[in-house]
C-alpha positions as CSV (number, residue, x, y, z in Angstrom):
1,M,-6.6,12.9,-9.9
2,T,-6.2,13.6,-13.6
3,P,-8.4,12.5,-16.5
4,D,-7.6,9.8,-19.0
5,T,-6.3,12.2,-21.6
6,T,-3.7,13.8,-19.3
7,Q,-0.4,11.9,-19.5
8,T,1.4,12.5,-16.2
9,D,4.3,10.0,-16.5
10,P,7.2,10.5,-18.9
11,V,6.8,7.9,-21.6
12,A,8.9,6.6,-24.4
13,A,8.2,7.8,-27.9
14,Q,5.4,5.8,-29.5
15,T,6.6,2.8,-31.4
16,P,4.6,0.2,-33.4
17,P,3.7,-2.9,-31.4
18,T,6.0,-5.9,-32.0
19,E,4.7,-9.3,-33.2
20,E,5.8,-10.8,-29.9
21,L,3.5,-8.3,-28.1
22,R,0.6,-9.0,-30.4
23,A,1.0,-12.8,-29.9
24,L,1.1,-12.3,-26.1
25,I,-2.1,-10.3,-26.1
26,A,-4.0,-12.2,-28.7
27,G,-5.2,-15.0,-26.3
28,A,-5.5,-12.9,-23.2
29,R,-9.1,-13.2,-21.9
30,H,-8.2,-12.8,-18.2
31,V,-5.7,-10.0,-17.4
32,L,-4.1,-9.7,-14.0
33,F,-2.6,-6.3,-13.3
34,D,-0.1,-5.4,-10.7
35,F,-1.2,-2.1,-9.1
36,D,1.6,0.2,-8.2
37,G,3.4,0.7,-11.5
38,P,1.2,-0.6,-14.3
39,I,-2.0,1.1,-13.0
40,C,-0.6,4.1,-11.1
41,R,2.3,5.5,-9.2
42,L,0.8,5.3,-5.7
43,F,3.4,7.4,-3.9
44,A,3.8,10.1,-6.6
45,G,2.8,12.9,-4.2
46,Y,3.3,11.1,-0.9
47,S,6.9,9.9,-0.2
48,A,7.3,6.1,0.1
49,A,10.5,6.7,1.9
50,G,8.6,9.0,4.3
51,V,6.1,6.2,4.9
52,A,9.0,3.8,5.6
53,R,10.4,6.2,8.1
54,Q,7.0,6.5,9.8
55,L,6.9,2.7,10.3
56,V,10.4,2.7,11.7
57,Q,9.5,5.6,14.1
58,W,6.4,3.7,15.2
59,L,8.6,0.7,16.1
60,A,10.9,3.0,17.9
61,R,8.1,4.4,20.0
62,Q,7.1,0.9,21.0
63,G,10.7,0.2,22.0
64,L,11.1,-2.3,19.2
65,L,13.7,-0.7,17.0
66,R,16.0,-3.7,17.8
67,L,13.8,-5.8,15.5
68,L,15.5,-4.0,12.5
69,T,19.0,-4.0,11.4
70,E,20.7,-0.7,10.8
71,E,20.3,-1.1,7.1
72,E,16.6,-1.9,7.5
73,T,16.0,1.3,9.5
74,G,17.1,3.3,6.5
75,Q,15.1,1.3,4.0
76,P,13.1,3.6,1.6
77,D,10.5,0.9,0.9
78,P,7.8,0.6,3.5
79,Q,6.9,-2.9,2.3
80,A,10.4,-4.0,3.0
81,V,10.2,-2.7,6.6
82,L,7.0,-4.6,7.2
83,L,8.4,-7.8,5.7
84,A,11.5,-7.5,7.9
85,V,9.4,-7.4,11.1
86,H,7.2,-10.2,9.7
87,Q,10.2,-12.5,9.2
88,R,11.0,-12.2,12.9
89,H,7.4,-12.2,14.3
90,Q,5.3,-14.0,11.8
91,G,1.6,-14.0,12.6
92,S,2.0,-11.7,15.6
93,D,-0.3,-8.8,16.7
94,L,2.7,-6.6,16.1
95,V,2.8,-7.4,12.4
96,A,-1.0,-6.9,12.2
97,E,-0.7,-3.4,13.7
98,L,2.2,-2.5,11.4
99,E,0.4,-3.8,8.4
100,E,-2.7,-1.7,9.3
101,L,-0.5,1.4,9.7
102,L,1.0,0.8,6.3
103,T,-2.5,0.4,4.8
104,Q,-3.6,3.7,6.4
105,Q,-0.6,5.4,4.9
106,E,-1.4,3.9,1.5
107,L,-5.0,5.2,1.7
108,R,-3.7,8.7,2.5
109,A,-1.5,8.5,-0.7
110,V,-4.4,7.7,-3.0
111,P,-5.6,11.3,-3.6
112,S,-2.2,12.2,-5.0
113,A,-1.5,9.0,-6.8
114,R,-0.4,9.5,-10.4
115,P,-2.2,7.3,-13.1
116,T,0.2,5.5,-15.3
117,A,0.1,6.9,-18.9
118,Y,-2.5,5.1,-21.0
119,A,-3.6,2.8,-18.1
120,D,-7.2,4.1,-17.8
121,P,-8.1,3.8,-21.5
122,L,-6.3,0.5,-21.7
123,I,-8.4,-0.9,-18.8
124,R,-11.6,0.4,-20.3
125,T,-10.8,-0.8,-23.8
126,W,-9.9,-4.3,-22.6
127,T,-13.1,-4.5,-20.6
128,A,-15.1,-3.4,-23.6
129,L,-13.5,-6.2,-25.6
130,G,-14.9,-8.7,-23.1
131,A,-11.7,-9.5,-21.1
132,R,-12.1,-10.0,-17.4
133,L,-9.7,-8.1,-15.3
134,A,-8.2,-8.5,-11.8
135,V,-5.6,-6.7,-9.6
136,T,-3.0,-8.9,-7.9
137,T,-0.8,-6.7,-5.8
138,N,1.3,-6.5,-2.6
139,N,-0.5,-3.3,-1.7
140,S,-3.7,-3.4,0.3
141,A,-6.9,-4.3,-1.6
142,R,-8.6,-1.4,0.3
143,T,-6.1,1.0,-1.3
144,V,-6.7,-0.4,-4.8
145,A,-10.5,-0.2,-4.3
146,E,-10.2,3.5,-3.2
147,Y,-8.0,4.4,-6.2
148,L,-10.2,2.6,-8.8
149,A,-13.3,4.2,-7.4
150,G,-11.8,7.6,-7.7
151,R,-10.8,6.9,-11.4
152,G,-14.3,5.5,-12.3
153,L,-12.6,2.1,-13.0
154,A,-14.1,0.0,-10.1
155,D,-16.6,-1.7,-12.4
156,C,-13.8,-3.0,-14.7
157,F,-12.4,-5.1,-11.8
158,T,-14.9,-5.7,-9.1
159,P,-14.9,-8.0,-7.3
160,H,-11.5,-9.2,-8.4
161,L,-9.1,-7.3,-6.2
162,Y,-6.5,-9.4,-4.4
163,G,-4.0,-7.6,-2.2
164,R,-1.9,-7.7,0.9
165,T,-3.3,-9.5,4.0
166,R,-1.7,-10.1,7.3
167,E,-0.4,-13.4,5.9
168,L,2.6,-11.7,4.4
169,H,4.2,-15.0,3.3
170,Q,1.5,-14.9,0.6
171,Q,3.0,-11.8,-1.0
172,K,4.4,-12.0,-4.5
173,P,6.7,-13.6,-5.7
174,D,4.4,-16.3,-4.1
175,P,1.6,-16.9,-6.6
176,Y,-1.1,-17.0,-4.0
177,H,-2.9,-13.8,-5.2
178,L,-2.7,-14.8,-8.8
179,N,-4.1,-18.3,-8.1
180,R,-7.0,-16.7,-6.1
181,A,-7.8,-14.5,-9.1
182,L,-7.6,-17.3,-11.6
183,Q,-9.8,-19.6,-9.5
184,A,-12.4,-16.9,-8.8
185,M,-12.6,-15.9,-12.5
186,G,-12.7,-19.6,-13.6
187,A,-9.7,-18.8,-15.8
188,A,-7.5,-21.4,-17.5
189,T,-3.8,-20.4,-17.3
190,D,-3.5,-20.4,-21.1
191,T,-6.1,-17.6,-21.3
192,A,-4.4,-15.4,-18.6
193,L,-1.8,-12.7,-18.8
194,M,0.0,-10.9,-15.9
195,I,1.2,-7.3,-16.3
196,G,3.8,-6.3,-13.8
197,D,6.8,-4.2,-13.4
198,T,9.1,-6.2,-11.0
199,P,10.9,-9.5,-11.0
200,S,8.7,-10.6,-8.2
201,D,5.7,-10.1,-10.5
202,L,7.4,-12.3,-13.1
203,R,8.2,-15.0,-10.6
204,A,4.6,-15.1,-9.4
205,A,3.4,-15.4,-13.0
206,E,5.8,-18.2,-13.7
207,Q,4.7,-20.1,-10.6
208,A,1.1,-19.6,-11.4
209,G,1.7,-20.8,-15.0
210,V,0.5,-17.6,-16.7
211,R,2.1,-15.5,-19.4
212,F,3.8,-12.3,-18.4
213,L,4.1,-8.8,-19.9
214,G,6.7,-6.5,-18.3
215,Y,6.0,-2.8,-17.9
216,A,9.2,-0.8,-17.6
217,N,9.1,2.9,-17.9
218,N,12.9,3.3,-17.6
219,D,16.1,1.6,-18.5
220,R,16.8,0.3,-15.0
221,K,13.4,-1.4,-14.6
222,E,13.7,-2.9,-18.1
223,K,17.1,-4.3,-17.3
224,L,15.9,-5.8,-14.1
225,L,13.0,-7.5,-15.9
226,R,15.1,-8.7,-18.8
227,D,17.8,-10.1,-16.4
228,A,15.0,-11.9,-14.5
229,G,13.9,-13.6,-17.7
230,A,11.0,-11.4,-19.0
231,E,10.8,-12.0,-22.8
232,V,8.4,-9.2,-23.7
233,T,8.4,-5.8,-22.1
234,V,6.9,-2.4,-23.0
235,R,8.1,1.1,-22.1
236,S,4.6,2.5,-22.5
237,L,1.2,1.0,-22.2
238,D,0.3,2.8,-25.4
239,A,1.8,-0.2,-27.3
240,V,-0.7,-2.5,-25.7
241,L,-3.6,-0.1,-26.3
242,Q,-2.6,0.0,-30.0
243,V,-2.9,-3.8,-30.2
244,L,-6.4,-3.7,-28.7
245,R,-7.5,-1.0,-31.1
246,E,-6.2,-3.1,-34.0
247,Q,-8.5,-5.9,-32.7
248,I,-11.5,-3.5,-32.7
249,S,-10.8,-2.2,-36.2
250,R,-10.8,-5.7,-37.8
């Protein structure tokens, strides 16, 4: 993995933070991060589509390919393959085995995961300012813990890592993981901020009653978030880091 100072994602040209962004961050004492996107690109060096194919192939070896539609067998998102099986066999041993297989593939992806530009210094700066941080993700919490340990960031979050379990109905956009984090940290909703990069992150934040900051590193993602109702988005986490550094300099 690369150090904080190496920017491995293409980022937009630096622009001054907006007043809307400053207002959003001003009262954030509890910050809930999605993992894959705002913190890192998990499958940067380990194809997500390849993992999805492995899940499909595993089902085929079990003689269970009939559980997927033709469209689902070509799905490039491994989480979508897992959810498709869950919808037809909720709570089954089959779903548990498939979920563990996905977790193992996520763990294999950790060494080649690409840190999101400015994420590491942002996390450390927010921690230094006294904010309490949590990860609320549809990835495995074991994967998150492995990644954060490798980046030297574990102490910024521990023990507040809330990720995928075998109860897949609790995945975002359900607010279950966000509510667990808020309760564990003793956080009031008006002091909490969720940072996510998908409409499902936004929906979970809305249902949990917390404010939302969208991270979108390209036009497509920004449009998806805006169309879903996100009022404040950033193309680079540097804008957030600038706001925190303004707080320090006061």
